[in-house]
N, C-alpha and C positions, 0 to 999 in steps of 0.2 A: 538522465535523457528526463526532461521534462513533460508535463500534458501536454504542450502547446507544438512537440516535437514531431515531425510526422509518424514517425515507426509509433509514437503514441496516441497516435490520432488510432491511425489504424488499428490499433491494440483494442484501444476503446471501443470501435466500433464495430469490433469483432467479436471480443465479448459479449457485448448488447445484443447483438443475434443469436448468441449463444443461447439467450435469456439470463445473464447474468443481472443483478441489480443495479440501477442507476448510481447508487452509494457503491459496491464491490468493485462497476466496470473500471474504475480506473486503477483501481489499486492490483486488478486481474491484469491488467492492459502493461503497467509496470514492471508482473511479474511472468506468471505463465506464457500468456500471449506474447510480450516482451520476447521471452528468453526465445519462443519457437519462430518466430520474424524472424531476430536474429539467427538462427540456425545452432542453437547450444541450447536445447532444451535439456542434450544427456548431463548437463554441468550447472543447470543455470532453474530457474523457473519456481515450484513450490517448493516447499522447506519440507526433504527427503533426506531419507540416508546415502552421503556419497554424491549429494550434489553442493553445490560452494556452499552455502550457508549464509546469505547475504538476507538481511533481516533491518526494518524498525522493530523501536518499542514504543508506541508511544501514550503521553499519560490520562486517556480515554477511552474506551473503545466504541470508536465510529459507527462501526454497525450497530449497533445495540441503540445511542444517538439514533440514527434513521429510523431504525424500527419503532421507536416511541412516541416518534414525531418532532425528533430535537435534531433533523439534516442541521439547519441554519448554526448550528454550535460547534459539529464540525468542523469549520474557520477559526476555534478558539483552541485544538488542538494543537501540542507541544512536544515536540522528539526530546523523547528523555533518552534513549540510546539508539549507537548504528551498531549493527554488528557485520563484517565482511569478513567471507572466508572462514568464518567461525570463530572469529576475534572480531572483540569490543574495540571499535578504533574513535568512536567518539561517547561522552556521556554528559549530560547539560544537568542544570541544577533546577529545573522547571520540575514542577510538581504534579502541579492541582491546573485544572483549567481553566482559565481565567471567565469565560462566563457562570451568571447564576443561574439559575432553572427555580422557579418554585413549585 
């Protein structure tokens, strides 16, 4: 589900209406709000015991970037791993962010 899908747009708007930050809203929309919209909140959404265990590992902290005034560097974020149903299904060789901050 991409950020341009109707579900993601609705979920992002819902997250923003609940006071979630603009940087966290897309993440929330694709996890917690997305699961709720699809009626799967009992099996997916936030990372909790008994839920599906789907998540990604990034090469930099996108929330910290935003908090420190470097939100524009989020576009340089690389995907390191993808986990689905508690199992690693993808591993990348990307390790360091492309952007250099002074």
